[in-house]
C-alpha positions as CSV (number, residue, x, y, z in Angstrom):
1,M,-0.7,1.0,27.1
2,P,-1.0,0.3,23.1
3,K,-0.1,4.2,21.7
4,D,-2.8,6.2,20.1
5,L,-1.1,7.7,16.7
6,Y,-3.8,10.1,16.3
7,A,-3.3,11.3,19.8
8,I,0.3,11.6,19.2
9,L,-0.5,14.5,16.6
10,G,-3.5,15.8,18.2
11,L,-5.7,14.4,16.4
12,K,-8.9,12.6,16.3
13,R,-9.6,9.7,14.4
14,G,-11.3,10.5,10.6
15,A,-8.3,13.1,10.3
16,T,-7.5,14.3,6.9
17,K,-4.3,14.1,5.2
18,E,-4.0,17.5,5.1
19,E,-4.6,17.8,8.9
20,I,-2.3,14.7,9.5
21,K,0.4,16.6,7.7
22,R,-0.2,20.0,8.9
23,A,-0.2,18.7,12.4
24,Y,3.4,16.4,11.9
25,R,4.8,19.5,10.7
26,T,4.2,21.7,13.4
27,L,5.0,19.0,16.0
28,S,8.2,18.5,14.4
29,K,9.0,21.9,14.3
30,E,8.4,22.0,18.6
31,L,10.1,19.3,19.1
32,H,12.8,19.4,17.2
33,P,16.2,18.3,18.5
34,D,18.3,21.4,17.6
35,R,15.5,23.5,19.5
36,N,15.3,21.4,22.5
37,K,18.8,19.9,22.7
38,D,18.5,19.4,26.3
39,S,15.8,17.7,26.9
40,K,14.9,14.0,26.4
41,E,11.2,14.2,26.7
42,S,11.3,16.2,23.6
43,E,13.5,13.8,22.0
44,R,11.3,10.8,22.8
45,R,7.8,12.7,21.3
46,F,9.9,13.8,18.0
47,K,10.6,10.5,17.5
48,E,6.5,9.4,18.4
49,V,5.7,11.9,16.1
50,N,7.9,10.8,13.4
51,E,6.6,7.4,13.9
52,A,3.2,8.4,13.8
53,Y,3.2,10.1,10.7
54,E,4.9,7.2,9.0
55,V,1.9,5.3,9.3
56,L,-1.0,7.2,8.9
57,S,0.7,9.4,5.8
58,D,0.7,5.7,4.2
59,E,-3.1,4.7,3.4
60,K,-2.4,1.0,3.6
61,K,-0.7,1.2,7.0
62,R,-3.4,3.4,8.3
63,A,-6.1,1.4,6.8
64,M,-4.8,-1.8,8.7
65,Y,-4.3,0.4,11.8
66,D,-7.8,1.6,11.7
67,Q,-8.9,-1.4,11.3
68,F,-7.5,-3.6,14.1
69,G,-6.4,-0.5,16.5
70,T,-3.7,1.0,18.3
71,T,0.0,-0.4,18.0
72,G,3.0,-0.2,20.0
73,G,4.2,2.0,16.9
74,P,5.9,2.0,13.6
75,G,8.6,-1.0,13.9
76,G,7.0,-2.3,17.4
77,A,4.2,-4.5,18.5
78,G,1.0,-3.9,20.3
79,G,0.6,-4.1,23.9
80,A,-0.4,-8.2,24.4
81,G,-3.6,-8.8,23.4
82,S,-4.2,-6.2,21.0
83,G,-5.8,-6.2,17.5
84,P,-7.4,-9.4,16.9
85,F,-4.1,-11.5,17.3
86,G,-3.0,-10.6,20.3
87,G,-1.7,-13.1,22.4
88,F,-0.3,-15.7,19.8
89,D,2.8,-16.6,19.4
90,F,4.2,-15.7,15.7
91,S,7.8,-16.4,16.6
92,G,7.8,-19.1,14.3
93,F,5.9,-17.4,11.5
94,N,7.9,-16.3,8.7
95,T,6.0,-12.7,7.6
96,G,8.5,-12.9,4.3
97,D,5.8,-15.5,3.1
98,L,3.5,-12.8,2.9
99,G,5.1,-10.6,0.3
100,G,4.5,-6.9,0.3
101,L,2.4,-7.9,3.3
102,G,4.8,-8.7,5.2
103,D,5.9,-4.9,6.4
104,L,3.1,-4.3,7.2
105,F,2.2,-7.4,9.3
106,E,5.3,-6.9,11.5
107,T,4.4,-2.9,11.7
108,F,1.7,-4.3,13.4
109,F,1.7,-7.2,15.0
110,G,5.5,-7.3,15.5
111,G,5.6,-10.8,14.5
112,G,9.1,-12.9,12.9
113,G,10.9,-9.7,11.9
114,A,13.3,-9.6,14.9
115,R,13.3,-13.9,15.1
116,R,14.7,-13.9,11.9
117,G,17.3,-11.9,13.1
118,R,17.0,-8.8,10.9
119,R,20.3,-6.5,11.5
120,E,19.2,-3.9,9.2
121,Q,15.3,-2.5,8.2
122,R,15.1,-1.4,4.3
123,G,13.7,1.9,3.7
124,R,10.1,1.6,2.0
125,D,9.7,2.2,-1.5
126,L,7.7,4.5,-3.5
127,Q,5.3,5.0,-6.1
128,I,4.5,7.7,-8.2
129,E,3.5,8.8,-11.6
130,I,5.0,11.5,-14.2
131,E,2.9,12.5,-17.3
132,V,5.2,13.8,-20.4
133,A,4.3,14.3,-24.2
134,L,4.7,12.2,-26.7
135,T,7.4,14.4,-28.2
136,D,9.4,13.9,-24.4
137,V,9.8,9.8,-25.4
138,V,11.3,10.3,-28.9
139,E,14.7,11.7,-28.0
140,G,14.0,10.8,-24.2
141,I,14.1,13.8,-21.6
142,D,15.1,14.2,-17.8
143,R,12.6,15.7,-15.4
144,S,13.3,16.9,-12.0
145,L,10.6,16.5,-8.9
146,Q,10.6,17.3,-5.7
147,L,9.5,14.6,-3.2
148,E,8.8,14.4,0.2
149,R,10.1,11.1,2.1
150,Q,12.5,10.1,4.5
151,R,16.5,10.2,3.4
152,P,19.1,9.7,5.1
153,C,20.2,12.3,7.9
154,K,23.1,14.3,7.2
155,K,24.4,15.1,10.6
156,C,25.1,11.6,11.5
157,G,25.2,9.7,7.6
158,G,22.0,7.9,8.6
159,S,23.6,6.0,11.4
160,G,21.6,7.7,14.2
161,A,24.5,8.3,16.6
162,E,26.1,11.2,17.5
163,E,30.1,11.5,15.9
164,G,32.3,9.4,18.2
165,T,29.4,7.4,19.7
166,K,30.0,3.5,20.4
167,Q,27.9,0.9,20.1
168,V,26.6,-1.0,23.4
169,T,24.2,-3.7,23.7
170,C,20.2,-2.6,24.3
171,K,19.4,-2.7,27.6
172,E,15.6,-3.1,26.7
173,C,16.5,-6.7,24.8
174,G,19.8,-7.7,26.0
175,G,21.1,-7.3,23.1
176,T,19.1,-10.2,21.2
177,G,16.4,-7.6,19.1
178,E,13.2,-8.8,20.2
179,I,11.0,-8.3,23.2
180,T,9.0,-11.4,24.1
181,R,5.2,-11.1,25.8
182,T,3.6,-13.4,27.8
183,T,-0.3,-13.2,28.2
184,Q,-3.0,-15.7,29.6
185,S,-6.3,-16.3,27.6
186,F,-9.0,-18.7,27.8
187,F,-7.0,-20.8,25.4
188,G,-3.7,-21.0,27.9
189,T,-0.7,-19.4,28.2
190,F,0.9,-17.5,24.6
191,R,4.2,-15.8,23.9
192,Q,4.4,-12.9,21.2
193,A,7.8,-12.2,19.9
194,A,7.8,-8.4,18.9
195,Q,11.2,-6.4,17.5
196,C,12.4,-4.4,19.9
197,E,11.4,-0.9,19.8
198,A,14.5,0.4,22.2
199,C,17.1,-0.6,19.2
200,G,14.8,-1.5,16.0
201,G,16.0,-5.3,16.1
202,T,19.4,-4.8,16.3
203,G,19.9,-5.3,19.6
204,K,22.6,-2.4,19.6
205,T,22.1,1.0,20.7
206,H,24.2,3.9,20.6
207,E,25.4,5.9,23.9
208,H,24.4,9.2,22.1
209,P,21.5,9.3,19.7
210,C,21.7,11.9,17.0
211,K,20.3,14.9,18.1
212,N,18.9,15.9,15.0
213,C,17.3,12.6,13.9
214,G,16.5,11.3,17.4
215,G,18.4,8.3,16.7
216,D,16.3,6.9,13.9
217,G,19.3,7.5,11.7
218,R,16.1,9.2,9.1
219,V,14.8,12.6,8.5
220,R,11.4,13.8,6.6
221,S,12.8,16.6,3.6
222,H,12.0,17.9,0.7
223,E,14.6,16.6,-1.7
224,P,14.6,17.1,-5.8
225,V,15.0,13.6,-7.8
226,T,16.0,13.9,-11.7
227,I,14.0,10.8,-13.3
228,H,15.7,10.0,-16.8
229,I,12.5,9.5,-19.2
230,P,14.6,7.0,-21.9
231,A,13.3,7.1,-25.6
232,G,10.8,4.5,-26.6
233,M,9.0,4.4,-23.4
234,Q,5.0,3.2,-23.5
235,D,2.1,4.5,-21.7
236,G,2.0,2.7,-18.5
237,Q,5.6,1.5,-18.0
238,T,7.0,1.8,-14.9
239,L,10.9,2.8,-14.3
240,R,12.9,1.9,-11.3
241,V,15.0,4.4,-9.6
242,R,17.2,2.9,-7.1
243,G,17.9,4.3,-4.1
244,E,15.7,7.1,-4.6
245,G,13.3,5.8,-2.1
246,E,12.8,6.3,1.7
247,A,16.1,5.3,3.9
248,G,16.0,2.6,6.0
249,V,16.6,2.7,9.8
250,R,19.8,3.5,11.1
251,G,21.9,2.9,7.9
252,G,19.5,0.2,6.5
253,A,19.1,0.0,3.0
254,I,17.4,2.8,0.8
255,G,14.2,1.7,-1.0
256,D,13.6,2.4,-4.4
257,L,11.5,4.7,-6.6
258,F,9.4,3.6,-9.2
259,V,8.1,5.8,-11.4
260,T,5.0,5.0,-14.3
261,V,5.2,6.9,-17.1
262,R,2.0,8.4,-18.6
263,I,2.2,9.7,-21.8
264,R,-0.7,12.4,-23.3
265,P,-2.6,11.9,-26.1
266,D,-1.2,13.8,-29.4
267,A,-3.4,16.0,-31.5
268,K,-1.2,14.9,-34.5
269,F,-0.1,11.5,-34.0
270,E,-2.0,8.3,-33.0
271,R,1.0,5.7,-31.1
272,E,0.6,1.9,-31.8
273,G,3.6,0.5,-29.7
274,D,6.3,1.5,-31.9
275,A,4.4,2.6,-35.0
276,I,2.8,6.2,-35.7
277,R,-0.3,6.5,-37.8
278,S,-1.2,10.4,-39.3
279,T,-4.0,11.4,-42.0
280,V,-3.4,13.4,-45.0
281,T,-5.8,15.0,-47.0
282,I,-5.9,15.7,-50.9
283,P,-8.2,17.2,-53.5
284,V,-9.5,14.3,-55.4
285,T,-7.6,15.8,-58.9
286,D,-4.4,14.9,-57.0
287,S,-5.8,11.4,-56.2
288,L,-6.3,11.1,-59.9
289,L,-3.3,12.6,-61.0
290,G,-0.6,12.0,-58.6
291,T,1.2,14.5,-56.3
292,E,3.5,15.3,-53.3
293,V,2.7,15.9,-50.2
294,P,4.8,16.7,-46.9
295,V,4.3,14.4,-44.0
296,H,4.8,16.0,-40.5
297,T,6.3,13.0,-38.2
298,V,7.6,12.5,-35.0
299,Q,11.2,13.0,-36.7
300,G,10.6,15.9,-38.8
301,S,9.1,16.7,-41.9
302,V,8.9,14.1,-44.8
303,T,7.5,14.0,-48.6
304,L,5.1,11.6,-49.0
305,R,4.7,10.3,-52.9
306,V,1.1,9.9,-54.0
307,P,0.8,8.2,-57.1
308,A,-1.9,8.6,-59.7
309,G,-5.3,6.3,-59.0
310,T,-4.8,7.0,-55.2
311,Q,-8.1,5.2,-53.5
312,P,-9.7,7.1,-50.5
313,G,-8.4,5.6,-47.2
314,Q,-5.5,4.2,-48.9
315,V,-2.5,3.7,-46.1
316,F,1.2,4.5,-47.1
317,R,4.0,3.2,-45.2
318,L,7.0,5.5,-44.0
319,K,9.4,2.9,-42.9
320,G,11.6,4.1,-40.0
321,K,10.0,7.1,-39.3
322,G,7.9,5.8,-36.5
323,M,8.9,6.0,-32.5
324,P,12.2,4.6,-31.4
325,V,12.2,0.7,-30.0
326,L,12.8,1.1,-26.3
327,N,16.6,0.4,-25.4
328,S,17.5,-0.3,-28.9
329,S,18.6,1.7,-32.0
330,R,15.7,0.8,-34.0
331,F,12.9,2.5,-34.8
332,G,9.0,1.9,-35.7
333,D,7.2,2.9,-39.0
334,H,5.1,6.0,-39.3
335,Y,1.6,4.6,-41.5
336,V,-0.5,7.9,-43.2
337,T,-3.9,7.4,-44.3
338,V,-5.1,9.4,-47.5
339,N,-8.4,11.2,-47.4
340,V,-9.4,12.4,-50.7
341,E,-11.5,15.8,-50.7
342,I,-14.5,15.4,-53.0
343,P,-16.3,18.4,-53.6
344,T,-20.0,19.0,-52.7
345,K,-20.3,21.9,-55.5
346,L,-19.6,22.1,-58.6
347,S,-18.9,25.2,-61.3
348,K,-20.9,24.8,-64.3
349,A,-17.7,24.4,-66.2
350,E,-16.4,22.0,-63.8
351,Q,-20.0,20.4,-63.8
352,K,-19.2,20.4,-68.0
353,L,-15.9,18.8,-67.7
354,V,-16.6,15.9,-66.0
355,E,-19.6,15.2,-68.2
356,E,-17.1,15.3,-70.7
357,W,-14.8,13.1,-69.3
358,K,-17.7,10.6,-68.3
359,K,-18.7,10.0,-72.0
360,M,-14.8,9.8,-72.5
361,R,-15.2,7.1,-70.0
362,G,-18.0,5.2,-71.8
């Protein structure tokens, strides 16, 4: 019978993310091989719990699971006829043609992965967002984060085997890495090729699976990761941190971590690409006579010479005082808009002077 992933975690369909996470943590502690060293049943259930959590904690995989019904578990296949595609022969179908959906297709319908002779399962890529200040990307910054993810088992080094154990031909699939199921339907007999659950499609198993990870080669853990955000990053750009995603099954390649950088708006500066814009306000007398004003830039304070006769809204350029250009030694410019403050009230003496000046101007 196909497995009910919710039932494995002791939950009902519609469980919240927190309920799923709480159930997983409780069961993984209860069934951990270190606490049940000689129990094959606990080892089997420990692996099932990890497989169920891997699907239900992923929004896309869970949505597909909820839509198409129970499966044989991550990396396996549903029973013959399970889901809307049950009973069809996918052995000649290359799920790689589906791009990112290929992994989900194989997860739920088992088609093609083992047939292609795959000997490793690459770990899943992860995507996160991180928020930083504008000033953080002037010189670049390192950020340390705690991530929950599947990482290589430290006890077996990710191999899934106890130290000194030998690899043997998988008894379930006879070394082919796949299981072929035959089913009868109204249209005739159909074959469905699915990746072998016992060996993960490798065709090999270990005499003595690692007790810490149950032979999977991976354990879910909270580990720190340091992310370097380089100078000049733009809002919404994504960094790729290789090897910081989830571990692959039984020594498979580790996935990557994709970090989208979000930059908080700054109260003093407006950024436009590599350029910076800001505003200074001067009295009308300084716009007439000229002056020098301090201007704060992302690189520090500089002095701006405002010539006599400067008009309200006039823009001045501070060359090379803007943001650093990503992966370059160049810098953008800083543009300063000058606001002229015109008094709303004049004293009698001031009004008299302005009137005399008006007469002088003709």
